[in-house]
N, C-alpha and C positions, 0 to 999 in steps of 0.2 A: 579242790580236784579242779586244774584250770581248765575251761573250756576248749574244745577242739577246734582245729581251723576253720573256718567257716570258708566254704568253697562257694564261687558266685561265676556261674557260663555266661559267654556271650556270643554272638554270632558274628562273624566276621562281616567288617564294611569297606571302606573305602584306606584300611592299613594300605598305606606308600610299602613298594618292594625294596631289596636289597639296596640296589642301584641308588636308586630316588630316597631314603633314608638316610645313607650315608651319604650321598651327595647334602644332603640337607644340612645333617652334622657339622659338615665339615663347613658348611655358610653358619650355621648359628655358632660356632667356634670364631668365627672374624667377626660378628655380629658381638659376641662375648669377649672379642680381645677390644674392639672398638668403645666396649662399654666401659673396659677395665682402665681403655689409656684416658679413656676422659672421665675417669675416676681418681687413677692416680695422679694426673698432672698436678695440682695443687702442692701436692706431697714432694713428686719430682723437684718442683720449683721451688720450696717451701723458702729458699735463703733468698731468694732476688724478690719473692713476691712479701717476704719477711720485712726486708728492711727498706724496699719501697715504700709498702703501704705502714710502713711502722706498728709493728704486730709482734704480740707476745707467742712463748709458743705452747701458752695455754687458749691464744685464740688461735692460732692453726690447731691445734688438736680440738677445740668447738668446731671449726670449719671442716675441716676433713672428716671430726667424729659425730657428733648429735645433732651438728647443722645438718649434715646429708643424710645420714643412715637413717635419724628418727623419720622422716618424710619417706627416704626409700620405705620405709621397713612398713609400716603405715598404711600406705598406697600399694603398697604389693598387694597386700590380700585384698583390696580392692579392686582391682585391674587380672586377679587373678581369676574372679568369680567370672570373670567375661572369657579368660580363654580355656576355663572348664566349659566351656560350650562348645569348643574346638575351633576358637577365632587363633590357632594361635599365630600364622603367618600376618593376620592383620592389626594383632596387638603387637608384636614384637617390629613392623617395618613402622608403626607409627610412635611407639618408645623412642626405637633410632632416630627417628627423623625429631623429634622433641631434644633428647638430649644432647647430639649436636647443635644442633639452635643455641641452646642455652650453652654450651662449651664456647663457642665463636665469641657471645655476648658475654665471657667472661674475661675475654681480653680486652673491652672497653671502660674497668670497672674501676673509679676511685677512692674506696674505699676498704676497708676490710667489711663492713656492712655489704654495699653492691656487692663482694664479693662469695660474701655466706648464700645471698639471695641468689645469684646465677646456680649458687652450688644447690641450692635447695630445688630449682628448675630442672639442674641437672638428674637430682633426684629421682622427681615426680616422673620425667622420660627413663630411664633406667629402672621402675618401680616393677613393672612389669614383662618385661623382657628377658629374669632367667626365669622364675617358674614356670611360663610359657613355655619355653625351649625344654626344659625337664618334661613338664605333661608330652612336650610332643614327640621326646625317648621315649618315655611310657606309653607313651598309645602306638609306639610304630616298630617297639623292640620288646622278645619274649623279657617275664620279670627274670631270668637268670641268665640275661643277654644286655643286660644293662648298665652294666658297672660301666664298660669301657667306653660305650658311644658318651655317655654321661664323663670317663673321665677325659674324652678327646674334645668333649665340649670347655671344662676345667683349663684344657690346656691354655685357653685363652690368658688365665691370671697370669702365669709365669711367661709366655709371649708377653700381652699387653706389660709387664715388669720391664722387661727389655724395650720394649718399642717406646715406650713413655719415657724410661731413665735416656736412651740412645739420642731417639728422636726429638724429643721436650728438650731434654740436656743438649744436642748442638742446635737447635731450633733458636732454644733461649738463648746460647753464647753467644748465636753470631747474629740473632734479627730480634732479638728480645723475649721474652716471658708471655709479651700477649701478644703477638704472633703466633709462637707456638699453640696459644689457646685457640688461634683463631682456623690455622691450620687444618689441627687434627679434628676439630670438630667439623669443621666441612665436609672431611672426608667421611663423617659417619652418614652426613645427610644425604652426599650420592651412593652409599651402599643401600640406605632403606628401599628403594624399588627393585631390588632383587630379593631380598625377601620373599614378597609375595609371587615371584616368577619359580622361587624354587622349593620354599615352602607350602603354597599357597595358600590359600584366604582362609579356608574354613575345610574342615575335615568334622565329619558326621562322629558319633559316637557309638562305642558297641552298646548293645543291647540286653540288657539284663534279664536274663531266663526267667518268669512271672514264678518257678517251683521254687525260689527262694525269697520269701517274702524277708525274712528276717536278715538276712545280710542284705536285699536295697533298704531297709530300714536306715541303717547305718547312716548317720549323720555324721558331717566332717568335725563338729568340733567335740565327738566323740572322742575324736584323735587325743583332745585335751585332758584325758582322764589315763591314758593309758601311763603306767609309769614308764616303761622302755621310752616312748617318745619325749616324754616330759627327761629324762636323764641323756639321752641323745642332743637335747635342746642344752640342758645345762652344759655339755660337754664340749659342744659346737660353739657356744657362747665365749668357754674361755679359751677355748684355739684362737675365736674369731678376735679377741680384743687385744690377745698376742699378737695375733697378726697383723690388725690393721694399728696396732703399736710401732708395730716396723714397719709395714707398708707408710705411714706416714714420717716417720723419723730418722728412715738409715739413711738417706741421702745425707741429711743434716748431719747425721752423727758424725759418719767419715767425713765432711765437710770440713765439721770442725775438730776434728780429735785425731784425721791423721793428713790433713792440707790438700786434699783434695780438692782440683778444679770442677764447676757442673760435669763437663766432658769428659773429664777424668770418671768420675763416680757414674754417669751413663755408658760408658765404655765397658767398663773392668765387674761393675758392679749389677748392671743390666745385662752382660754376658753371663757372670754366673748365676745368677738368679734363673735366667732361659734356661743354660743347661741342665742346673740342677731341677728346677720346676718342671720339667717337660718328662726327665730320665725318673724323678719320682712319681709322678701323674701314672706313666705307663707302667713302670713297674707295679704300684699298687693297683692300679686297674684293672691287670690283667688277671694279678692275683687274689682279689675281691673277687670276680667272676667266678674262675676257677674253683676259689676252694668256697663259695658261697653255694654251691651246689651239692657239698658234701651238708654242710651245715649254716642256714644263713646267719648264724651267728656271727660269723668269720668276716660279715659287713661291717661289723662293730670291732672285732677283733685287731682285726688289719689296723684298724686306727691307732689302736692303742699301742700294737705293736711299732708302727711306724713313729709314733710320738716316741716310743722311749729310748730306739735306735739312736733318735734325734738331737733327744734333749739336752746331750751335753756342750755340743753346738750354740746351744743356747747362751750357756754361761762362758764358755769359750772366746763366744763373739766378742764380748764387751772387755776381755780381760788380756787375750796376747797384743805383744808389742807389735808384730810383722802385720804390715798394712794389708799384702795379699792374705795372709792365715785369718784376718781378721772380716777381708769381703767375702770370704768363701763359709768362713762359718756361719757370718749371715743370712748367703743365700740358701747355705742346708737345714739352716732355722726355718726360714722363710718357707722351706717345701712342708712343714707341719701346717702351716695355713693353708694349703691347696692342698694339700694328697686326702684330707681327710673328706672332702667337699663329695664326691663323687659315690664313693660307698657309703656315703650316710644319707646323700638323697635315695640311693637305691633301697635302702632299708627303709626308711619312712615310705616310701611309694608302697611296700607291701602287708605298710598299715592301715592304706585305707581303699577305695572304690576305684576305678577307672575316673571316673568321671570327678573326683575330688582331689585329683594329682598336683593340679597347678595350684588349687588351695592349700593343701599340704605343703607344698614348697614354700608356698609366699607363709604360711604360719611358721616355717621353719625358720625362712628367712629373716623374719620380722624376729623373731627371738636374740637369733644372728647379730643382726643388726644394732638392736636396742640396747642389747646389753653386751654384745662389744664394741659399741661406741665409745662404752668406758673406759677403754682399755687408750685409745689416743689424751681423752681428755685427762686420764689421770696422770697420763704419761707426763704430758706438758707442764699439768700444776707439781708435780714431781721436781721437773726439771727447770723451773723459775723458783720452783724456793730450793735448791740444794746452789743456781748459779755464783749468789754471793761466797760461798765456801769453798765451792770446786769449778768454778770458771767454766770452759769450751768444756771440760768432765761430767756437765753435770746430766748433760743428755744421756749420757752410756751410763751412767750410776742409776740414772732410772729407768731406763730399758732392762739395763741387768737384776734389780730389785723386783719390776713387773712382769717379764716375760717369762721366766723360768717357771715360776710359780702358777703362772694361770696354763703353764702345759702340763704340769704335772696333777693340778686339778683335775684338768679335762679326764686323764687316763682315768682317773678315779670314778670318772662319771659315765665314762662309757662303758665299764667293768660292768657296773652297775645295772647301766644298759640292758647288757649280751643275758644278765638274769631272768631279766621276764620277756626278754623281747619275741622266743618261738610261742609262748601262750597269746602273745597280741598281735600276732600276724592275719591278717584275711585273704588269703592265698588267690589268686585271679589267676585266671588260665589266658588272658590276654595282654 
């Protein structure tokens, strides 16, 4: 027999009211936008960077994959422990200033190794921002109402894709890729003080009722023993590996096989990813919140349904002849890599206590990033190995081999997670 759901009571403390909480969500979306813009830049500008610094596709995959994501993942857990003390605003503001400065420094590099070092610096800054933002939402929204604000924050991913593709592409084409790094990084540094003003430096944590000693004794590392969490991690790792591969190489793929300029990729692919990504997040976020009231497993089933619906586009993107169809199929495939995040985070936050949520997000993102980093590396390796036979089409073939297979495997993992999810939940009334 599975153990009953554990309930933990809390006393209300300094939870933000709806108006301030949603204002903070709007600002955290902007922070997330800057986060992903700075993260996406080397991928958007991969072709000019590759030619100037004489890099291979494998090197691009390492810089945007292992070089960035491993550091991001490891430090995320460390910084999240600070966030779990309620210091959401202080952590996010400091991280924002650091990654902006390191992005600016990327405009001065003279080698691939130097670029990799600056990306490590950006990863150090970005490591603590996302878990702290997730914990802020969990602190200030009821459990059955978290998927929507998490989806709004996740809007940052498709919006950042659009902003980095259009803004970065236009800046690079007119002023050079180095100027694009400096301008984008400077914006992050300027926005950092606003976080302290709106989000606040710190919030106190809910008080756990002493009548629930068994629940209070639950430790965060118990999360790693929950089969539903491990299955979700496996699924998100597969989606992330596919998504990071698309993020890293889609602009280069379009430029090589569709004869598109950097600015054309920015406008056409950037707008397509922005429109499809935002619509996907809106639909998935709303459905997840409504359906999860009936059964919390819908937080996982909605990811399966979304992936199944869009999986054909991950094949068509690399097989159609039409340039417009290729752009839109790529954008729709990219939706899988964004829409899964909000319901997945909402799901894992129901597996831990309130003071463990940022850490839970960081653990989730640790495996997401470390396992997901394999995607760009393998894609680059496959592309380089196929170039002798396929030339400019090698990159498309590598993506066709990897992306749909990973997304199909992710569906299997989420279905497995749903089998154990209800018995693993810790119900918390704040």
